[in-house]
N, C-alpha and C positions, 0 to 999 in steps of 0.2 A: 503494501500502498504505501502510494507515495504519501509524505507527506505536504503541509499547507500553512502557508500562514498569512492574513492579508489581514488589509485594515481599510476602515470605510467611515465616512460620518454622515449619520442622515438625524431629519426632525421629525418630528411626530405631530400627530394631529394632538390639538391642544384638548380636547375631549376624552383625553386616553389618560387613565390614572396613572401615576407614578410606579403602583404595582405591578400594572401590566403591559410597561413599555416593550417590555422583552420578548411578551407573548405576541404582544400586537404585531412587533417589528416582521419577527420570526415568522407567524403564522399567514403575513400575507408575504413572505418571499417564498414559503412552501407554497402558495396556494397559485405563487407567478405574477401577482400582483406588483411589479415590477413599479409599474408608472405611480400607483399609488403610493409608493415608498418616496421613489423619486419626489413628487410634488411637494413630498415635504420636509427636502431639502431644504438649507438655507442660502443665501446668492454665492455664499465661497464654497458651501459642500459642492454647487451645481455647475462651478468652475471649475474641483476637485474631481468630480467622478459622474461620469453617464451614467443613465437607464441601462444601455448595451452593458456597460461593463459591471453595474451591480448586476446585473443577468448573468454575467459572465462567472464571477464569485460564486456565486448561489451555485449556480450547474456544476461546477466543479467543485463544491463540496458533497453536493450529492452524487457526483461520480466516484468522487475519493470513498463516500463514507456509506452510498446506501441512501435506502428511504428513514426521510426523519421522520421522527417515532415521539420525541415530545422533550421538554424542559425540567428540569429537574435542579432542587438545593441551587433557588433563589434568594438570594443575596443583596439588602436596599442599606446603601449607607451613606448618610447626611453629607456633602461636601460641601464649598465656599458659597458655588453658586447653582446649588441645584441637587442633584443624586448620584449614586454610581450602584450600577445594579451588576450582580456576578451571577453566574447559570451555568448548570452542565448539559447540553443541547445531547439528545441523543439518538445515533442514528445507527441501523441495520449493523453497519461495521466498526463504529467506531463511536466516540464519545470528543465530544470539544468544549471547550471553554470558551465561554461568552463576558465579553464585556460591556457591560455599558453604563455611559454616562450622560445626565440629564439636565440640563440649565435651567434655571428659575423660568422662564419664559415657557418652557415643556417642549423645547427641542433640544434631540438630540445631538451630543457635543462630540462623543466618542462612543465607536462599535467597532470590539477587537475579539477577534476569533482564531486560536490556536489548537491544533491538538496538545492533548492530555499531557505530563510528561511522569516520569517514574518520581515518588514520595517517597524519602530516607523513612526507613521503619522506628519508630520509638526505640525500639531495642537499638537500633546499629549509631544511634548519636553518641555524640562524647564516648566514642569507642576506640580505644587502642589497639593493632593489629600489627603484628610482625607481616611481612610480602615476600615472594618470591617467585618471580616467573621464569616458567621453565619451559622450554623446548622440548619436544619430544618425536621419537620416531614411533610412526604404526605404520610397518610395510614400507612402502616408498616414502610416504606422504610425511611433513612436518607438520605438528600439529604444535599450537601452543597454549600455555596455561598458565593459572594463577591461584598460588598456594598463600592461603591464608592462615595465620598462626597466631594462637593465643597470647597475649605476653606472658603470662604466668605460665606456657606451657612447658610440662613437664614429665616426658613422655607419653604426652598425651595423644588419645586417640586421633586420626585422621581418617576425613570419609570422603571416597571420591562418586564426584556426584556425574552423575549419567545420565545424559538430557531421554526427552523424549522425541517425538516423530519432528520432520523436517528441518531444517537449515538451522539449529537453535544457537546463540553465541553462548559463551560462556556464564552467562548471568540466567542462562533462558528468560531471556525476554518474550515476553506477549502482551503488544500494545504498551500500555504505562505501566506494567506489571515485569519486578525481576527475582524470580523465583529463588534462583541460585544462590543469587545476590543476597536475598534475605537470610535465607541460609545459612550463607557462608557467615554473613553478621552475626546473628544470632547463635549459631553455633559458637563464634568466638567467643562471645560474653561469657558463653559457658562452658567453657575451658576443651572446645571441640576446633579441631582444624580441619579446614577442606582443599581439595581440590577443583578446581571447574577449568574447560576446556573448551575452545570453539570446535563445536561440532567439524568432522571435514567437510560436510556439504553446504557448512557454512564458507569456507575455507577456497574451497576447489565445488565451486556449486556444477560444474560440468558434470562431475559422476553422477549427478540426479540423473543426467539425461540416459546414461546408459545402465547396461543390466549389475545390477549387485544385489546380495543377499544382507540377513542380518547381521552378520559379521562381519561385512564392508559396512554395513551403516550405523552400527552401534556397540557390537561385542570385543573387535579385534583393538580400539581406539579407547574403551575400557579399560580392557588389559593391560595396555599398553602404558595407559597414564599410571596406572596403579606399579604396573614394574619400576617407571619411570624413578616414581617416589623411595622405591626399596633398593634400587640400587645406587643414589643417590645420598655417598658416606658421608656428608653434612648434616642429612636429616635422620633421627630417630625418633621413630614414632613407640609407642604401647601398643595400640591395635590398627589394622589396616582392613579399612570396612570399605564400602560404599554402600549408596544410595540412588536407588537408580527410581526415575518418574515416567508416569504411561508407558510408553515404549520401551523407556530403559529399566523400570519396573517390570514388564513382561519377559525382557534378556536377560535380568538380572539370575535369577537362578540357575540358567545355561551358562551365564557365565562365572558363576559358583564353584558348578561341575567344573569349568575348565582350569581355573585356576589351585581348589582343592585345599590344601592345606596352605595356601598363599593370602586366602582372604579369612578375615578373623568373624566379620558379620554382614550381614545384608539386610536392606531398608528398603522394600519397597513401599513405594508414595505413589499410590493410584495403581494399583495391577489387577487389567484384565485377567479374568480367568477364562472368559471364554474365547472362543476362537476370533479371528482379527475381523474375518470376512461376517462373520453375526454381530460383531461388536459394530462393526461399521452400519450394517444395515437397519441395528435398535438406532444407531445414529442419527440415521435419514429420517428413519419413520418418524422419530420423538420430533427433530425439527420439524420436518413440513407439516405436521400437525398438531406443531405448538399452539399457533392462534387457529383453531379447529375449523381452519378452511384449508384444503388445496387446491393451488391453481393447477392450469393446465403446464403451467411450466416445471410447477411441482411436482404433478402426477408424472410427467415424461423422465423426470431424475427417476422419482419410486422404478419406473416400470425398466429405464436402464440399470441402474445399480441391483437393482434386484436380480434380475439375468447375469449381471458379473457375480454377483454372490454366488447363485448357484452352479455355475461354470466352475468358480475356482473350487467350491464341494465337489464338484464330480469331475474336478481335474483338467478338465474341457481346454487345457493352455500347455503352453512348452516353454522352458525355461531361455527363450527366447523372444516369448511374447509382451509385445509393448505395454508399457502401464499404461495406456492413454485406452487398452480394450478390456483394464483389470479395475483394481478398486482403488482408490488415493494416487497414491503416487507412483507407488512399487511393482517393479515390472515381474515378469513371470521367473527369475531365481529368484526374490524375494520368495515369492510363494512358494514353490517350491523347497528351498529353505526352510519353510516353517511348516509344513505339509505333516510331519508326526509330532510334531513338539509341541508337549503340553506341560507349560510352566507347574502347574497344579502338582500333578504328579512329580515332579521333577523337586519339589520340597517338599511331598507327602515320604518319600524314599532317604530324604537329607535326613538323617538323624544327629549331624554333629554341628552343624554350622547354626549357630544364633541365625535367627529372621524375626525383621520388625515388620509388620504388615499392616500399614497404616490408611484409613478413607476418609475421604470426604463426604460426608451423609447428602450432599446436595447436590454431588459431582453429577452431569448427564450424560457425560462423556464415558467414563467407568462408573457403575453406578453400585448401590449397595446390594443389588442381583449377583453382580461379580464379588462383590465381599463376602457375600451368602457362601455362597461356594465353597470359597479360599475357608470361611471359618467350620461348613460343614466338613472339609479335609483333612483341615492340618489345624486346626484351632486348640485340638487334647494334645498335642506333640509337648513335648517339656523344653525342646527346642526352638521352639515358635512363640511368640506374643503380636495379641491381635489389639487395636483399636480403631475405632471410627470416631468420627467429631462433629457432632451436629451444626449446620449453618454453615457448612463449609467447602470448598467447591472446589473443582477438580486442580486447581493451582491451591489447595488450602487457606485460600484466601477468604474472610468472612462475606454472605450474602443476607440481607434482608427479604431478599424474594422469596416467593413463594413457590417457584420452581424454578429449577436452573436453565441458566441458558447462554452461547455468546456475549449476553450483553453483563454480564457478572466481570468478564476480561477488560472492558473498555472503557474503566475508570482507576484511577491511579486507586491501590490497595497492597497490602503487603502480608506474607504468609504469618497466620496465625502464633503469637507466641505461644499459645500452650501448645502445640505439636513441637516447636524447636525444642520445649521445656522436656513434651517426653523423650522426643530424639536424644538430648544431649543426657537425660536420665539414665537412658537402658544402654549409651554408649559409655561414661563413664562407668558404670553398672558391670560389663561384661569382666 
């Protein structure tokens, strides 16, 4: 998604109260009433911005962000010559911040819109840490990572953070949220070191256009990252662990099996128990039915992806089949690589490695259905600890929404401190 920032000034009708200025401007722009807004400009603004420019700005915003939904969190503040309003505009694909000022003549003196940015978590403020930047090799590729070490680390545990799907950066940035950065800071405050790295698809995006498997996308790089830490003679940690999120959690039982005694513990941070094709089909049905209506476009998506999911189940593809005719961005080689893989069975038969399985109860991507499957299969094992958290999303950020949706990711939020404390206490107690 392209980033955007624009600035324009408008005037509004004298009959509109201060509390509804932002609503009136946005509603008129959304309805295409650009001339109505333009007629309310003062003379200076009519010289600065034309109606067609105003229209172009709004159309660019909706093209980047999707359909406009609503304004939330409007705040009003008195200023010397009027008022200042701020609010969050929610679109289908992103949330943006709007700032508006109105003078004493009921004319708008400023309107600024920008994409929301990351906000530092309270547990990360005034935090001192040690840092070391490490380049390491995975196969023939050079990857870069950042080690964050608590100031008082004395043989403290370290966790390698393993990303979810897609070309993630080391912070696992999703909209204005940074899941892995939050974890790194929160765990450092609790005496746990972390190593996070840019995913190979982030640094070498052309690799996503080729055939690849789960080892290429996730497993090989995670193992290489851990190996780099263990072979660095300048470092010494008490326990070497991994935390995998989403696809990283799905792959983690296989990573643990590959590492054997080199790994001391594994944290599954929202781990699907169902097969990926079943999970994707669930997500598609959930989102297309979310508003209770299915458009013709959504119906076509359902038909196409249902057929693709069934082709994967039936094995109607080869290791050279393009991702374009399968699901997500995963090509035939990827689907072949996970054909017989069952992470639940792998944990079930692992009696030695400590596992911590965590789940947000408002996660619509990997749901409590998955958590229940894990619970039925492994919760009684002495080496497995499980916990779910009410009101938390797939990113382990809090939401007040009745039902989880992509909207949960578009406003700045932080990983729950409760979750971080649970992880830290478990790791420090190993």
